RODO-2510 file (C-alpha; in nm, 4 decimals, decimal comma):
residues 401
     n   res          X          Y          Z
     1     m   -10,1468   -26,5305     2,8434
     2     k    -9,9336   -26,3434     3,0504
     3     d    -9,8493   -26,0565     2,8375
     4     p   -10,0758   -25,9635     2,5732
     5     r    -9,8256   -25,6966     2,3962
     6     a    -9,5869   -25,9503     2,3539
     7     d    -9,8451   -26,1750     2,2139
     8     l    -9,9762   -25,9170     1,9494
     9     e    -9,6181   -25,8316     1,8542
    10     a    -9,5385   -26,1850     1,7855
    11     r    -9,8478   -26,2185     1,5677
    12     r    -9,7701   -25,9310     1,3638
    13     r    -9,4046   -26,0264     1,3279
    14     l    -9,4969   -26,3649     1,1990
    15     h    -9,7813   -26,2182     0,9730
    16     l   -10,0625   -26,3995     1,1952
    17     y   -10,2121   -26,0780     1,2924
    18     r   -10,5781   -26,0727     1,2391
    19     e   -10,7703   -25,7510     1,1352
    20     r   -11,1669   -25,7109     1,0844
    21     g   -11,2922   -25,5448     0,7747
    22     v   -11,6095   -25,3326     0,7918
    23     s   -11,8886   -25,4537     0,5267
    24     d   -12,1699   -25,2362     0,4331
    25     g   -12,4941   -25,3540     0,2915
    26     p   -12,6062   -25,6966     0,2624
    27     a   -12,4178   -26,0036     0,2128
    28     g   -12,3497   -26,0799    -0,1705
    29     p   -12,0654   -26,0945    -0,4314
    30     r   -12,0852   -25,7383    -0,4912
    31     r   -12,0599   -25,5070    -0,1496
    32     r   -11,8724   -25,2550    -0,0031
    33     w   -11,5682   -25,3736     0,2083
    34     n   -11,3647   -25,0886     0,4147
    35     g   -11,5050   -24,8185     0,2123
    36     r   -11,4811   -24,9535    -0,1326
    37     e   -11,6656   -25,1619    -0,3596
    38     v   -11,5352   -25,5065    -0,4151
    39     l   -11,6294   -25,8493    -0,5516
    40     s   -11,6053   -26,0941    -0,2914
    41     f   -11,5230   -26,4613    -0,3072
    42     c   -11,4907   -26,5279     0,0683
    43     s   -11,8821   -26,5545     0,1918
    44     n   -12,0431   -26,8812     0,2696
    45     d   -12,3591   -26,7736     0,1030
    46     y   -12,3454   -27,0474    -0,1221
    47     l   -12,7114   -26,9912    -0,2726
    48     g   -12,7172   -26,6366    -0,2610
    49     l   -13,0236   -26,6625    -0,0070
    50     a   -12,8552   -26,3812     0,2496
    51     a   -13,0397   -26,1015     0,0612
    52     d   -13,3204   -26,2681    -0,1133
    53     a   -13,6212   -26,0305    -0,0854
    54     r   -13,8416   -26,3176     0,0055
    55     v   -13,6134   -26,4384     0,3278
    56     i   -13,5961   -26,0799     0,4149
    57     e   -13,9743   -26,0059     0,4256
    58     a   -14,0371   -26,3587     0,6019
    59     g   -13,7833   -26,2038     0,8670
    60     v   -13,9559   -25,8792     0,8822
    61     r   -14,2955   -26,0625     0,9215
    62     g   -14,1511   -26,2335     1,2176
    63     l   -14,0379   -25,9392     1,3909
    64     r   -14,3707   -25,7913     1,3574
    65     r   -14,5204   -26,1058     1,5337
    66     y   -14,2617   -26,1799     1,7695
    67     g   -14,0366   -25,8767     1,8476
    68     v   -13,6704   -25,8984     1,8390
    69     g   -13,5559   -26,1393     2,1065
    70     a   -13,6857   -26,4586     2,2240
    71     g   -13,6829   -26,3272     2,5929
    72     a   -13,5833   -26,6577     2,7542
    73     s   -13,4037   -27,0053     2,7054
    74     c   -13,6290   -27,2807     2,5094
    75     l   -13,7024   -27,4536     2,8180
    76     v   -13,8248   -27,1452     3,0284
    77     n   -14,0681   -26,9756     2,7761
    78     g   -13,8415   -26,8880     2,4463
    79     y   -13,9587   -27,1480     2,2452
    80     t   -14,2295   -27,0478     1,9864
    81     a   -14,4435   -27,1788     1,7103
    82     a   -14,1715   -27,0467     1,4685
    83     h   -13,8959   -27,2414     1,6262
    84     r   -14,1177   -27,5527     1,6076
    85     e   -14,2072   -27,4986     1,2521
    86     l   -13,8358   -27,4611     1,1541
    87     e   -13,7502   -27,7780     1,3603
    88     e   -14,0127   -27,9841     1,1696
    89     g   -13,9327   -27,8603     0,8434
    90     l   -13,5725   -27,9312     0,8753
    91     a   -13,6432   -28,2688     1,0030
    92     a   -13,8602   -28,3682     0,7088
    93     f   -13,6094   -28,2027     0,4658
    94     l   -13,3130   -28,4363     0,6133
    95     s   -13,5324   -28,7482     0,6653
    96     r   -13,4872   -28,7339     1,0088
    97     e   -13,7236   -28,8024     1,3088
    98     r   -13,6594   -28,4490     1,4916
    99     a   -13,4314   -28,1641     1,4632
   100     l   -13,3189   -27,9259     1,7608
   101     l   -13,2354   -27,5527     1,6879
   102     f   -12,8980   -27,4187     1,8294
   103     a   -12,7978   -27,0313     1,8260
   104     s   -12,4896   -27,1324     1,6430
   105     g   -12,2747   -27,4126     1,4847
   106     y   -12,0359   -27,3809     1,7272
   107     m   -12,2942   -27,4301     2,0186
   108     a   -12,4444   -27,7017     1,8359
   109     n   -12,1155   -27,9036     1,8060
   110     l   -12,0256   -27,8173     2,1800
   111     g   -12,3590   -27,9115     2,3002
   112     v   -12,3909   -28,2510     2,0792
   113     i   -12,0411   -28,3785     2,1667
   114     a   -12,0564   -28,3034     2,5259
   115     t   -12,3977   -28,5014     2,5413
   116     l   -12,2680   -28,7963     2,3574
   117     a   -11,9007   -28,8489     2,4938
   118     g   -11,8169   -28,8316     2,8681
   119     r   -11,5290   -28,8966     3,0866
   120     t   -11,5232   -29,2726     2,9979
   121     s   -11,5896   -29,2192     2,6368
   122     h   -11,3383   -29,2556     2,3410
   123     l   -11,3921   -28,9595     2,1070
   124     f   -11,2284   -29,0077     1,7341
   125     e   -11,1945   -28,6916     1,5344
   126     d   -11,0417   -28,6250     1,1950
   127     r   -10,7378   -28,4014     1,2270
   128     l   -10,8797   -28,1389     0,9854
   129     n   -11,2194   -28,1214     1,1774
   130     h   -11,3602   -27,7728     1,2248
   131     a   -11,2240   -27,6087     1,5612
   132     s   -11,5666   -27,6250     1,7054
   133     l   -11,5674   -28,0274     1,6797
   134     l   -11,2169   -28,0161     1,8167
   135     d   -11,2944   -27,7718     2,1167
   136     a   -11,5993   -27,9837     2,1608
   137     g   -11,3597   -28,2950     2,2280
   138     v   -11,1827   -28,1092     2,4904
   139     l   -11,4344   -27,9624     2,6579
   140     s   -11,6229   -28,3134     2,6788
   141     r   -11,3591   -28,4519     2,8708
   142     a   -11,3598   -28,7438     2,6880
   143     r   -11,0441   -28,9379     2,5832
   144     l   -10,9647   -28,7512     2,2577
   145     h   -10,7917   -28,9031     1,9584
   146     r   -10,7245   -28,7423     1,6416
   147     y   -10,6648   -28,9771     1,3325
   148     p   -10,4827   -28,8655     0,9975
   149     h   -10,6987   -28,6766     0,7635
   150     r   -10,9438   -28,9168     0,5853
   151     d   -10,7520   -29,2311     0,6865
   152     t   -11,0351   -29,4742     0,7737
   153     a   -10,7730   -29,7622     0,7951
   154     f   -10,5976   -29,5942     1,0944
   155     l   -10,9230   -29,5249     1,2319
   156     r   -11,0633   -29,8567     1,2077
   157     a   -10,7453   -30,0085     1,3749
   158     q   -10,7919   -29,7735     1,6799
   159     l   -11,1295   -29,8451     1,7547
   160     r   -11,0887   -30,2267     1,7329
   161     g   -11,1395   -30,3523     2,0826
   162     l   -11,2711   -30,0380     2,2501
   163     d   -11,6288   -29,9908     2,4117
   164     d   -11,8181   -29,6578     2,4236
   165     c   -11,6969   -29,5138     2,1053
   166     v   -11,8011   -29,1603     1,9272
   167     v   -11,6516   -29,0942     1,5681
   168     a   -11,7144   -28,7418     1,4835
   169     s   -11,6169   -28,5618     1,1392
   170     d   -11,6715   -28,2751     0,8857
   171     a   -11,8579   -28,3809     0,5985
   172     v   -11,7071   -28,1197     0,3779
   173     f   -11,3856   -27,9902     0,5379
   174     s   -11,4060   -27,6218     0,5680
   175     m   -11,0679   -27,5141     0,4661
   176     d   -10,9738   -27,7854     0,1892
   177     g   -11,3210   -27,8278     0,0619
   178     d   -11,2903   -28,2241     0,0169
   179     l   -11,5240   -28,4752     0,1338
   180     a   -11,5129   -28,7032     0,4281
   181     p   -11,5379   -29,0829     0,3238
   182     l   -11,8885   -29,0898     0,4944
   183     g   -11,9757   -29,4469     0,3648
   184     e   -11,6564   -29,6001     0,4997
   185     l   -11,7099   -29,4122     0,8324
   186     a   -12,0653   -29,5431     0,8603
   187     a   -11,9568   -29,8965     0,7884
   188     l   -11,6722   -29,9018     1,0173
   189     c   -11,8770   -29,7337     1,3055
   190     a   -12,1319   -30,0184     1,2197
   191     d   -11,8694   -30,2524     1,2792
   192     a   -11,7191   -30,1299     1,6000
   193     g   -12,0224   -30,0258     1,7714
   194     a   -11,9436   -29,6559     1,7713
   195     l   -12,1878   -29,3620     1,7274
   196     l   -12,1100   -29,1305     1,4211
   197     v   -12,1737   -28,7641     1,4234
   198     v   -12,1493   -28,5653     1,0901
   199     d   -12,1016   -28,2144     1,0713
   200     d   -12,2293   -28,1020     0,7315
   201     a   -12,2300   -27,7136     0,7721
   202     h   -12,0641   -27,6663     0,4183
   203     g   -12,2745   -27,9554     0,2464
   204     i   -12,6496   -27,9115     0,3584
   205     g   -12,8214   -27,7083     0,0993
   206     v   -12,5370   -27,7558    -0,1644
   207     l   -12,4948   -28,1473    -0,2167
   208     g   -12,7365   -28,4149    -0,2903
   209     d   -13,0296   -28,4448    -0,5471
   210     s   -13,2435   -28,2495    -0,3202
   211     g   -12,9797   -28,0638    -0,1356
   212     a   -12,9942   -28,2623     0,1894
   213     g   -12,6201   -28,2524     0,2064
   214     a   -12,3194   -28,4958     0,1995
   215     t   -12,5247   -28,7908     0,3484
   216     e   -12,7700   -28,8006     0,1022
   217     l   -12,4755   -28,7876    -0,1579
   218     a   -12,3572   -29,0839     0,0312
   219     g   -12,6617   -29,2558     0,0581
   220     l   -12,6861   -29,2536     0,4317
   221     g   -12,9965   -29,2217     0,6227
   222     q   -13,0481   -29,1706     0,9888
   223     r   -12,9764   -29,5375     1,0839
   224     e   -12,6233   -29,5016     0,9297
   225     a   -12,5870   -29,1293     1,0525
   226     p   -12,7607   -29,1193     1,3679
   227     l   -12,6856   -28,7433     1,4565
   228     l   -12,6222   -28,4788     1,1773
   229     v   -12,5224   -28,1193     1,2660
   230     g   -12,5849   -27,8487     1,0114
   231     t   -12,5894   -27,4597     1,0008
   232     l   -12,8535   -27,2106     0,8830
   233     g   -12,5796   -26,9321     0,8276
   234     k   -12,4104   -27,0786     0,4732
   235     a   -12,6225   -27,2247     0,2232
   236     f   -12,9483   -27,1071     0,4096
   237     g   -12,8226   -26,7548     0,4261
   238     v   -12,9524   -26,6649     0,7783
   239     c   -12,7981   -26,7562     1,1473
   240     g   -12,8080   -27,0326     1,3925
   241     a   -12,7644   -27,4283     1,3464
   242     f   -12,9346   -27,7373     1,4108
   243     a   -12,8861   -28,0978     1,5243
   244     a   -13,0954   -28,3620     1,3596
   245     g   -13,1647   -28,7418     1,4581
   246     s   -13,3595   -28,9882     1,6034
   247     a   -13,6400   -28,8545     1,8528
   248     e   -13,4575   -29,0266     2,1346
   249     w   -13,1074   -28,8921     2,0641
   250     i   -13,2704   -28,5311     2,0148
   251     e   -13,4761   -28,5750     2,3276
   252     a   -13,1266   -28,6368     2,5121
   253     l   -13,0027   -28,3072     2,3598
   254     v   -13,3279   -28,1197     2,4869
   255     q   -13,2215   -28,2931     2,8482
   256     h   -12,8460   -28,2587     2,8589
   257     a   -12,6880   -27,9977     2,6033
   258     r   -12,5793   -27,7249     2,8169
   259     t   -12,5336   -27,5040     2,5117
   260     y   -12,9182   -27,5519     2,4288
   261     l   -13,0279   -27,5497     2,8018
   262     y   -12,8384   -27,2482     2,9189
   263     t   -12,8623   -26,9949     2,6706
   264     t   -13,1492   -26,7800     2,5453
   265     a   -13,3237   -26,9036     2,2350
   266     p   -13,2493   -26,7837     1,8904
   267     p   -13,4547   -26,4814     1,7617
   268     p   -13,7925   -26,6421     1,6544
   269     a   -13,7769   -26,3600     1,3444
   270     l   -13,4843   -26,5317     1,2320
   271     a   -13,6595   -26,8941     1,2337
   272     c   -13,9452   -26,7200     1,0478
   273     a   -13,6506   -26,6097     0,7834
   274     a   -13,4744   -26,9475     0,7735
   275     a   -13,8126   -27,1597     0,7220
   276     e   -13,8757   -26,9319     0,4222
   277     s   -13,4831   -27,0129     0,3196
   278     l   -13,5449   -27,3964     0,3580
   279     n   -13,8514   -27,3421     0,1147
   280     l   -13,6294   -27,1937    -0,1324
   281     v   -13,3644   -27,4511    -0,0880
   282     r   -13,6189   -27,7347    -0,1201
   283     g   -13,7977   -27,5525    -0,4345
   284     e   -13,5190   -27,3941    -0,6274
   285     g   -13,2890   -27,6736    -0,7337
   286     w   -13,1465   -27,4159    -0,9977
   287     r   -12,9412   -27,2609    -0,7473
   288     r   -12,7388   -27,5835    -0,6477
   289     r   -12,7085   -27,6442    -1,0179
   290     k   -12,5779   -27,3041    -1,0986
   291     l   -12,3454   -27,3381    -0,8099
   292     l   -12,2059   -27,6678    -0,9422
   293     e   -12,1576   -27,5181    -1,2792
   294     h   -11,9491   -27,2360    -1,1227
   295     v   -11,7203   -27,4808    -0,9520
   296     a   -11,6610   -27,6763    -1,2375
   297     l   -11,6032   -27,3284    -1,4457
   298     f   -11,3589   -27,2096    -1,1955
   299     r   -11,1554   -27,5464    -1,1685
   300     r   -11,1447   -27,5536    -1,5608
   301     l   -11,0095   -27,2031    -1,5944
   302     a   -10,7958   -27,2440    -1,3106
   303     g   -10,6472   -27,5574    -1,4670
   304     q   -10,5928   -27,3882    -1,7815
   305     a   -10,4240   -27,0865    -1,6233
   306     g   -10,1852   -27,3272    -1,4396
   307     l   -10,3140   -27,2585    -1,0959
   308     a   -10,2567   -27,5388    -0,8294
   309     c   -10,6073   -27,5731    -0,6620
   310     l   -10,6575   -27,8057    -0,3759
   311     p   -10,8545   -28,1169    -0,4971
   312     s   -11,2486   -28,0092    -0,4081
   313     e   -11,5578   -28,0318    -0,6009
   314     t   -11,7663   -27,8362    -0,3528
   315     p   -11,7545   -27,4334    -0,3571
   316     i   -11,4661   -27,4051    -0,1346
   317     q   -11,1633   -27,4053    -0,3338
   318     g   -10,8049   -27,3411    -0,2008
   319     i   -10,4585   -27,2272    -0,3388
   320     v   -10,1912   -27,3057    -0,1163
   321     t    -9,9243   -27,0147    -0,0659
   322     g    -9,7323   -27,2129     0,2120
   323     s    -9,6206   -26,8928     0,4067
   324     a    -9,8554   -26,6708     0,5919
   325     e    -9,6761   -26,3663     0,4316
   326     a    -9,7167   -26,4901     0,0777
   327     a   -10,1031   -26,5500     0,1603
   328     l   -10,1338   -26,2178     0,2854
   329     a    -9,9632   -26,0619    -0,0060
   330     l   -10,1837   -26,2404    -0,2661
   331     s   -10,4832   -26,1490    -0,1172
   332     r   -10,3723   -25,7694    -0,1009
   333     a   -10,2638   -25,7975    -0,4558
   334     l   -10,6108   -25,9344    -0,5417
   335     l   -10,7773   -25,6576    -0,3494
   336     d   -10,5897   -25,4126    -0,5483
   337     d   -10,7843   -25,5659    -0,8558
   338     g   -11,1231   -25,5091    -0,6595
   339     l   -11,1461   -25,8548    -0,5476
   340     h   -11,1628   -25,9866    -0,1985
   341     v   -11,0600   -26,3063    -0,1169
   342     a   -10,9191   -26,3868     0,2496
   343     a   -10,6096   -26,5241     0,3551
   344     i   -10,6326   -26,8008     0,5981
   345     r   -10,3364   -26,8807     0,8313
   346     p   -10,2125   -27,0958     1,0925
   347     p   -10,3798   -27,2028     1,3481
   348     t   -10,6826   -27,1915     1,1264
   349     v   -10,4815   -27,4099     0,9079
   350     p   -10,1539   -27,6312     0,9759
   351     e    -9,7933   -27,4803     0,9473
   352     g    -9,6962   -27,4215     0,5957
   353     g   -10,0604   -27,4668     0,4668
   354     a   -10,1594   -27,0915     0,4533
   355     r   -10,3567   -27,0196     0,1488
   356     l   -10,6271   -26,8313    -0,0023
   357     r   -10,9797   -26,9749     0,0650
   358     i   -11,1940   -26,9151    -0,2411
   359     t   -11,5654   -26,9825    -0,2006
   360     l   -11,7982   -26,9655    -0,4918
   361     s   -12,1542   -26,8640    -0,4707
   362     a   -12,5002   -26,9178    -0,7074
   363     a   -12,4991   -26,5240    -0,7054
   364     h   -12,1587   -26,4912    -0,8705
   365     t   -12,1744   -26,4657    -1,2650
   366     p   -11,9465   -26,6591    -1,5147
   367     g   -11,7724   -26,3372    -1,5900
   368     e   -11,6741   -26,2577    -1,2384
   369     i   -11,5289   -26,6057    -1,2030
   370     e   -11,3396   -26,5331    -1,5199
   371     r   -11,2191   -26,2072    -1,3818
   372     l   -11,0884   -26,3749    -1,0355
   373     v   -10,8981   -26,6404    -1,2265
   374     e   -10,7429   -26,3868    -1,4549
   375     s   -10,6219   -26,2040    -1,1337
   376     l   -10,4587   -26,4747    -0,9895
   377     a   -10,2932   -26,5958    -1,2950
   378     r   -10,1413   -26,2717    -1,3167
   379     h   -10,0317   -26,2563    -0,9442
   380     v    -9,9620   -26,6160    -0,8036
   381     g    -9,6511   -26,6806    -0,9252
   382     r    -9,4855   -26,3256    -0,8495
   383     v    -9,6222   -26,2856    -0,5101
   384     v    -9,5201   -26,6409    -0,3853
   385     g    -9,2054   -26,6206    -0,5378
   386     e    -9,1280   -26,2687    -0,3789
   387     a    -9,2372   -26,3720    -0,0461
   388     a    -9,0198   -26,6690    -0,0373
   389     g    -8,7210   -26,4936    -0,1482
   390     d    -8,7925   -26,2252     0,1445
   391     s    -8,8305   -26,5030     0,3863
   392     a    -8,5180   -26,6744     0,2794
   393     g    -8,3226   -26,3434     0,3054
   394     r    -8,4508   -26,2783     0,6668
   395     a    -8,3655   -26,6202     0,7682
   396     v    -8,0121   -26,5798     0,6424
   397     g    -7,9834   -26,2389     0,8195
   398     e    -8,1044   -26,3688     1,1508
   399     s    -7,8736   -26,6541     1,1289
   400     v    -7,5784   -26,4312     1,0892
   401     e    -7,6991   -26,1876     1,3726
***
């Protein structure tokens, strides 16, 4: 980037400029944002655990025992009993031999992919994978191939005749909310001798009978999905991430994953909080049931109101506006009604795919979901139509000039 001023001006002109809002108070549906009370539908705190008193108290106990920071990387002296307990708990929950903590989901994906895929490897990724997986592919220096979204037939043809292949996919796609065809991916990887990596950041804690995620829903164990990546910052309501798999693969990550080796260990107090959150995810299945009831309610009400939502049965619900300008305008109209829903614009989504990304939580109430749908129904047609008209008018004017 030679001139940041030109870049920033261009982003403003194209309605792609991003601004940070300031939240005050604990995460949850009802909070203060930029100084006003709002009802939020843009948090990934799916089970409402981020502000749970028991999780907070576990973190406080961890602070008293361990202090604020770990002090060093895990392989120097930053690995604590709290980290070990959480790793063992996650491995048992996910029916994997071992788990390994990372500071964030981004670092987990970078570390995992760079360990598994080297210069001579072929790495195949769904085009709608999260940015962390796509960036991991570039940084790994493997031969990166991106296949059309959920197109297993295309992927099977591309894998034919190749050796040293890794296939990496989101389990729940973070912007569309749809599920990867994990059963098909596992089968074709088995046939091709490829290694399957599943990033289930948005599924673990939410999907499956026990909450173990999209692989549980698809009936895939450690053999079929050898490496599983998850986060502690969404359904668990805390912070950090992990990889889970066989003892050998996890030990390989300990030895080789640079994003694990060369960074300070996550704060032990957060591991204490996450361990308590894991207990609640396992023991309070009503949270998942309530969340999925909210998803069904939203989709039923949206359908009755004539709203065109993306096909998703997960807490991620998208309403595509097309233009970035329309997405921003609709988000602002909802904010005038006291509803906070983020506008998602390129490059997070493809050109022409700007949208509102609505996320639902077990902590919402049915009445709040009804309020959201009523506001959407009141504004969607008008806002998107006005934005389209303004864009057409500008295009005509620009062509004349």
